[in-house]
N, C-alpha and C positions, 0 to 999 in steps of 0.2 A: 541058602547062607551067604553071606558078604562075605566071602574069605576070595583071596588072590593067594594058589598055591605054587611053588615052584616052577621056575621056565623048565621047559622043555630044553631036550637036547638041543633044537634046532636053535638055540640062543648063542650055539658055538659057532655059526655061521656070524656073525657080529665082532668075532674075535678081532678080527682085521678090517679097516676100510673097504678094500679093495673087493672082498665079498661081496657087500652091497651094491645090489646093480643098479637102486634107485636108490632115492631119497624124498617122502612127498611129508606133506604137512597141509594141517587144516586149523585154521585162526579163529575164533569164536570171540567176539567181543562185542557183545550187548550190552545198550548203556540208554536208550532214549525207547518204553514203554509205550506203545500208543494206547493201549487201554488201562492205564495206571496213571495218578497224579503225578504230575512231576517233581513232587516231592521226594518221589520214590528212584528218580531218574541219577544215573552214575555219571560220573565225566571220567574215570581213568581207563576203562576196557580200551577204548581207540589208542589210546599211548600205551598200552598192552602187548596190544597186535603190532604196534608200529614198530616197538623195542624189537618184541620175537621175531617181527621179519626181518629186522636188519641185520639180526645176529644169526639166524638161519642162513642167510643170504652171502654173508662174509666170514663169519668165523672160518679156522684152519683145521678145524677137527673133524667137521662133515659142512661140505658145503651144498648149501640147496639152492638149484634151479629158481630161479624168481617165477616161473612159467611149473613148479611143482608146488607152488606154494597157493593153496586156496583160501581167501581172505574173507571172511564173510563178518563187516564189523560197521558200526555207527560211526561217522567222523573222517572217514578214510575213503578219501576221491576214489571213483570207480570201484569201489568194492560193493559187493550186494550186501542188503542187510541181514542180519541174522533171524531170520523166522524160520518156525519149526520145518518147512519143506525145504526152504536152502539150505539149513541143514543136513538134513534127509540127503538129498540130493549131493551134496559137497563127499556123504560118505560112501552114497553110493558108488560114485565116480572113482573115490582111491579105490574102494575095494574090487569094483573092474577092473582095475590097470594094474594093481599092485600084484607083485612076484616074488616065489620065495627068495628070501634072502633079502627084498626091499626092508628099509627103514621109515617108518611113518610115525611123526610128533603129529600132536594133535594138543592143543590149548581151548581153554574156557574161561572165559572172565567175563564175571557178571554176577545177577542177583541167582540166590538158589532159594529155596524154600522148602515147607514139606507138607505134605498130604496124607491124609489117612489111606495106608493100603488097600488093596482089592483083600477082600474074606481069603485066605489060605495061602495067602502071597509067600507065607515063612519069616516075613520080618522080624525080627526078635524087639522091636518098639513099636510094631503097630504103623509104621509110618513110611511113605514114600518119599527119598529126597528126589527133589527136583532141581532141574536147570531152566533157566527160564528165558524162552527166546523174546525176542520185540514183540512177537504178536501174541504174547499170552491171554489168554481171555478168565473169565470167573471159573468159578468152581461150580460144578451144573452137580447140585445136589441129587436129581433124581438114578444118575447114574455111577457118582460119587467118584468123579474127575473133575480136574482141572483143564480147560480149553486149552488146546496148544501146546501144555506144558512138554518138556523133553522129563519124562522117566528115568529114575536108576538102572530100571530093567534092558528101557530102551537104548538107554547109551550104551549098556553091555553088549548089548545082541551084535549093535553097530560096530563097534570092536573086535568084536568075535568075528564078524563076518570077514576083516579085514586081514585078522590072525588065520583063520583057516584058509588064506591061500599062502599060508607060510611068511608074512611080513611079521618084523619084529615092531611093536608098537609101544612108544614113553607116552602118557597121557600126564597132563598138570590141568589141576582144575584150581582154579583162584576165586573161587566163591563159595557162601556158605550157606546154613542151612533155620538156624537156630542160634539163641543164647540170650545172656544176662548181661553184658556189658551196658552201662551207661555211660553217658558224659558228666565229666568233675569238672573239669580245666578246659578253657580255651586251647587252641593247637593249629595258630596261625590263622592268616586270613579266611583261609578256607575249611570247612569245616570238615572232621576226618568223617569220611561215609563208610558204612560196614554194609558188604555185599550178601544181604542176607533180607528178603521178603517177608514179614509176617504174616502168617496164613489169614488171618482176618483183612489183610489188603488185597487178599484174592477171593475174599468172601465166602471161606473157609469158616462153617459154624467152630466157635470154640469148641462146642460140647463135643464135636464129631471128633475133633481131636482126642479130646479127653478118654473118650468112649473107645478108640481104637487103640489109645496106649493103654489103658485100663483091660480092655481083652486080653491085647498081647500079653500084659503081666501075669493075667489070669492063667493063660497057657504056660507060663514058664516054669520049671519046677527048680525047686529048692531056693536058696538066697544066690546074688547073683557075686560072682570071686571079683573082689573091691581092686585085685590086683590083675585084672584080665584086660586088654584096653578094646578099647570099642571097634565093632564092624567097620569097615571100610564105606564109603557113601556109593559105591557102582559093584555092581555085582557081575564078573567076568569069571567064564565057564575055563577050566585045563583039560579038553580033551587031549587023545593023542593025536602028534603030529600038526600042532596049533603053535605057530608063532610067538616069542617071549612077550610080556606084558608086564611094562613098568608101570604105577601110577603115584604122583603125587599130588595129595589135596591139600589144601590149604585148613582145610579148619577140620576137627573131627564134629560129627551129625548136630553136638548139645553146641558146638560156639561159632563165636564170630570171627570173622575178617576182614581188614581194613582196607580202604585206599585211602592214599596220603599222597602228600605233594614229597616228591622224591629227586633225589636221591638228598638225605637229609643235611642241611647247611648249604646246600648249593643254590646262587642265586636263582638258577634258569631252571628250579624243579618246576614239576609239574602233578597232577595227580597220577598214579600208577598203584595197581595192587601191589601191596607192601610185599607178599608171595611172587609174583612176575618177578619184580626188581631184584629180590634178592637172591632166586636162584639163577638168573643171568647175570648178576652180578659179579656171582660166585664164579660161574663159568668163565667168565671173561678175565677174571684174575688169576683162575689155576684151569686152564684146559687140559684134560686127558687125565682126569682123576674118576673115580668110580662112582655109582648113585648112593652107595653109602657115605662115602667121603661128602658128597654135595650134600646129602640130608644134614649130615653131623653140622657140614658149616654153615647152613642155612638155621639150625636151632643156634649158632653158637652168635652169630648175627643177630639174632632175633632178641638173644641177653645183652651181649654187648651193647648193641645201638636203643637196647630198650624200646625196639620198634612195634610190637605185639605181644597180647597171653596167651593170644593161640598158638594151639598145640599142633602142628602140621604131622600129616598122617603119608608112609613109604611105604609101600609093599611093592612084592615081586623079587624077583632075583638081583639082588642090589650091590652084588659085586662084580656085574659089567662095569665096563668104561662108558661113560655116558657116550650116546652116539654110536658106539660098536668101536671106538676107535681103541687105539692103541695109547698106555699109560703112559705117562711122561712128568717130569720135575716140573716144579714150581720157578722156571726161570721165565721172567715178562720181560721181553724184547719184541720190538718191532721193528720192520723195515724202513728206513728215513728218506724222505725224499726233499732236494731242498733247493728251494726259488729264492732269489736274491737273499735278503738278511730272515730269513724265516726258514725252521726247520721242524718237516710236517708229518706226523705218524697217525694211520687208523687204528689209534686207541685214545678211549679218553674216561672220562670222569664213571663209565663203568666198569673199568680195569683197575681202579685205584689210583687212577691218576690227579694228583690236584696241583691248584695252579701255585706258581712260587717252588715247585718243587723241582729237583735236581737229577737230569740223566744222564749216564753215561753215555761216553759216542763211542761204539767200538767198530771197528772195519769188518769185523765177519762175526757171525755169531755165535762161532765157539769161541773168540777171544776170552781171557779172565778180565777181570774188573782193573787190577795193575796192567793191563795193557792199554787201557781206554786213550782215544785219542784226546779227549778233552771233556767237556761238562758243557751243559746244555740248561738251560733255567726256562720252567714252565710260561708263557706270558697268556696260553689261552686256552680253555680245555670247554669242550661238550662232551657230550656222552658218548661219540666214537670216535672223536677228533682232538687230535691235540696238534697244539703251534707250540715251540720254544725259540731261543734266540740262544744266541753264545756268550757262554761268561767265560771271564779271563782273557788267555792269549789267541784262542781256538776260532779260528776262520770257518764260517761253514762252508767255503767256496772249496775248501781242502778236502770235504771228505767226500772219499772215494763211492761209486757205486757199490751195493750191498751190505753198506755200511748199514747198521741196527742201534738203537735208541734202548737202552736197558733200564728198568727199573729197579734201584741198587738195596733200596730201605724204605721200611712201612712208617707213616709221620703217625705218633703215637702224640694227640692230646690228653694230659691227664689231668687238664681244667675242669671241674665236675660244675655244668652251666647248670642255674636252676632259674625257673619262669615263676616269679610272683604273682599272690595272690591278687584275682578281681576285687571291685569294690572300694566303697571307704566307710564301711563296718569295724566296729573296733577292734575285732579279730585279724583284719586284714592291716590297720593301719597298723597296728603292735607287729603283725609280724614283717614289716614292712623297715619300722621301726631298728629290729632288731637284726634284721639283713641290712641294714647300712652300716651297722658297727660292726658286722661281720667282715663287710667287705672293707673297712676301714682298717681294721686289725692288720698288723704287717705280715703276721704268718700266715691266718686263714684268705687274708685279701690275696694272695696271688696262688691260691687256689681253688677260689670258689669265685665263681660270675656270677651277676643276678643281671637277670632281664627281664624287661615287661611282659606282660599274660600274652600266651599266644605267638611268642618268639622264641624260635629254634633253641630247646633245653634238653639236658638230661634228667631233669626229674621235674615236677610243678608243684605248687602248692596251690591248694585250695581250702576256700570257706565251704562246708557241707550244713548249711543250717537245718535241713531236714535231716542229719544223720542223730544216731544217739550221742555224739557229743558238738554240739553246735557252737561251741567256745572253743573248739580244737581247731589246729591248722593240720590239713590231712597233706603228707607229702603223696605224691602220685608219680606215675611211670610219664615220662614224654608224651606217650599218647593223650592223656589226660583224662584216658579210660579208667571207670570201674568194674570189676566184674562184681558183681551183686550177689554172686554164691560163696563169692571168699570172703573172709573175714581178715585177710594180710596184708592192709594198707598202713601205713603207719601214721601215726599224729599224735601231737602234741599239744596237751592243753595251753592256753594261754592266761585265762582268768584270775589263777593263783600266780603268777608269775611276773616278776618286774620285766623291764625291757631286758636289762641284762644278763637275770635268767634266763629271758627265753631265750638270746639271742645263745647262752653258754651251749643251753639245751641241743637246739638247732646244728648249731656249730658242730658238734659232738657227733649227732646223730649224721649230716653230711659227710663230714670226714670218716666215717665206719663205711658208710653207702660207696664213697670213694673207692676206698682202700679194695672193696670187691668186686667194684667194678672195673677198676683200672688192671687188677689183676686178670680180669677177661679180656681186657681188652690188648694184654703184651700175649696173652695165648693167642687171639685171633690173629693179629700182626707175625706173631713167630709161624701158625701153622700149625697141621697134624703132620706132614711128612718131609719134617727134618733127618730124621734119624733111622733108622730100620731097624727099629726096633716094634715087634707085633704086641699088640695089648688090645684085652676082652676085660670086661665085667662080667664076674659071678655072683650069681643070687643062692643064698640057702635063708637056713632057719635057725636060731637061736635057742638052744635047749637050757632053761632057765635052771633047772634039776643039775645036770652035770655042769653048769656053767660053759658052757662051750658050744659051736656048733653041730649041728645034725649034717655030716658029710653027704647023708642020703640024701638029702632034700637039694643040691647043690645042681645048680643049672647054668648055659649061658645065657647074660640076659642081650636082646637085641640093642643095640645104642643107636641105632638109626630113628627107631621108633621111641619116642622119650618110656621108659616102662615103671609101672606104676610097682611100688614097696609100701607096706604096711608095719606099724609095728612090731617088733621082733625079728623083721628080716634081716640079714646078714649081706653086706656086699663085699667081695673080694675083687684082687685085682690077678690078673694074672699077663706078664711082664717077660718077652725073651727077648732076649740080645743077640739081634743076627748079624750086629756091625763089627768091624774088626777091631775095635779099643772099646775100653771100659765105658760104661755110662752110669750117671749118679742119676737115681729117681727120689723126688718128694711127691709125697701124696697130701693131697690137702682137699676140706670138704667144706664149698661154700652154699651156705644156708639161704633160703629164700628168705631168711630175717638180716641176710648180709652178715652171720656169722662167717667168721672162717678156724675150721678145726686144723692142724697140722695131725695128718695120722701117721708119718713115719718116713723114713729113707733111708736109702742104704745104694750100694755099689752093685752093678750088675757086670762083673768079666763078658769076653767074646763067649756066647753059646749058653751062658748063665741064663737061667731061668726062674723066675717069680713067680709064686702061687699061694697066696694070703690073702689072709679076710681082716677086713680093716673097719668097716662101717658096720654099727648096730644100730636101726632106725628104732626111735623112741616116738613116746604117745605126746609129747610135749608141744609139738608145734607139726604141723604140715604144708606144705607147699612146693613148688620148684625148686629143687637144691640142683646142686651139679658139684660131682667130681671131678677134679683136677689132677692130672699127672704129668709133673715138672719133671722132663728129660734132658740131662746138659750131658756133651762128651766130657770125661774127668782125664786128668794128668795122671801116669803111674805115680804113687808114694806121696799123693795132697788128698788134703781132707775132703772129707764127703760132704758134698754140698745139704745145706741144713739151712730149710727155709723157715723153721718152727716160731721164727721173729712174726714170719705174718700173722701169727694167731689173734681174733679178735673176737669178743662177745658179740650178741646178737643187737641189734636195733631195735629195741623195744616196741612194743605195735601201740601201746598206749602211755605214754609219756607225763605221769604227772608230775607234782612236786616230789620231793626225796630229803629226809632227816640227814640232819650231819652226821648222823652217825651210820648210815646206810651207804652214804656218798663215800665216806672213810669208808669203810669195809671195802665197797667197789674197787675204789683207787687204789687200794692196797692190795687186791687180788684176792680175797678171802672166798672161798667156797667153790662151786663148778654151778655156771651157769647152767639153766634149762636149754635145752635144743634140740631140735628133732632129731638127731643123729648124733650117738658118740662114737668115741674111738672104742675098737675092742682093746689096744694095745692096753689102754686102761680100764677096762672091763674085765679082762681074764685075771687069774690070777698068778700066771706065768705066759708072761707075751711072748716070750721068744726071741731067737733072731729075725727075726725077718729075712768136630764138624759143624752143626748149628745146633743149638736148643732146640727141641721140642714141647709143647704142650697141649698136650693133650685134654679135652672137655666133654665130661657125658652129663647128659640133663639127665634129671630123676626126678620124676612125682611121689611125695608122699601122703599115703591119701590114711584115712582110720581104718582099721579091720572090721572085720563083719561080726557086729555081737550076737551071741547067743551061739 
């Protein structure tokens, strides 16, 4: 069974950087496959590996010596190609050199796929997960094997050989194996590519895949628990005395993960694995965080930047600090070097710095912002370097040695950018006319920006003639991708509306979407570590007879991995104020349909603990929801912060025409709208009482329950 158990006591050796004798890395980037059609080649793995290698060799948390970083990648000068033999040799070398207390980082960027597993392998779905070296060959039907494939079991065995030496391992897999995502709208000059290879491209007969899955399903007992998470794609053992193991997977085994030009909005962006870039962008912005915090921030960035619909998986002891270092706060500052009229720091776009941004100049890293010598303005920025010029009366020549530049604020753009649809068919033409009217409106025109198809955008409009609503305009995510296994993509009919009516409906949808998206943007800018408040989510079951929660079913949710909830599940929150002052809390629920439900608020004095149930999952809508906890320092005797004004109904999936009476009723606020989750405070007969702000965001998947 593919399950990663808790790390052993040996992981305690990672508590301080000084106890790790050496740090090693194997970076594998497979892109150009000798025996596959070029349409299956990838562009991003070499960029991933270059980014990761540079970060490992320059970061201040755990710096890797260049000769300890083994690079196997297409497109990197001097690097061996990542053939199966080369990958095996690299693992054997590190397994030979590793010593107790060493730290080993492993990175895989490239194609994944699936193949029928050997009989008796124990695979729950009957399939092996594969990582594809560049010399991958075809399926050998006689022996049931893909030539030169790196099978999940072998990857696990090679990792175990390193851990058996007492070394701690963190592995990142930026590949995927299957999925149902298709393209619905263009995304820039270069197409998004998916890091999965369909089995038929390897010559695996589909009937063999179907037979393997059917056999595995026939051997399973009973109905699967819809709340259970999929097994991780790599099997790693946990015998006594092994080094610890952390694994980050870009996608579950039934999902796809993309590579696209990153970072979003940068003029010099280039193809990267979205998962790889997001991990290291987060590490650059927040060094010293735990693996769990890193996982949660990756999920938050996926949501805020609308990067992909993929659900990453995170396994192992996630409460240790990344690279085994000591935890630290989120102070972003870097030593500055001055040459002539330019100040330079070794941090850039990866660290969240943008052109035109103001940075404070401080004599010492311990200085406060009110002690700043002055300010500089960023004039040029790339991935790892920033150049800035003096602002106001500051003279760069007066900056002393040992000074730092500090990032003191986050830039938040609340404008919603929407890419127009392709084509000149009536639906696209009507949509463009409606968009022009929205852009010209004095109110909406300041908050909406329409761009041409393929340009950078938060949302994309598309005409899908092969869908069940060919006359509708569909509102797709930034990637322009549609998961055909889901039916949660909003659309608006056009044939039954005038241009003014279409403009009004689209404008309303865009505003609702923007409010939900902007709430998450604020959370991302604020971060999840501003206040010393402990937070966790809990799950229980609702008892419809007693009209209350069945306390015997309550357990703690693993929020690093997106939990799955079914109708009549109840979500509770436990907050503990460990600060020295009062803290206000507001709890909001952001639905996959862009609804925002205010679940309640209150004040926690120092030492207070809140432990209450807030959300009842209904059977009316399913998808990726988010529970948002807003925490704010409070002044004594002040009113409790109340964010109930943020409430809004959902964006309807299929917007057609509406009668005047229906519109009037909705505008007046009559009735309760249908949502995938409702407030328990409204459901119960008696609800009962219940520095810098901090916004916590927890991802939740609501799924149908098992029938019968």
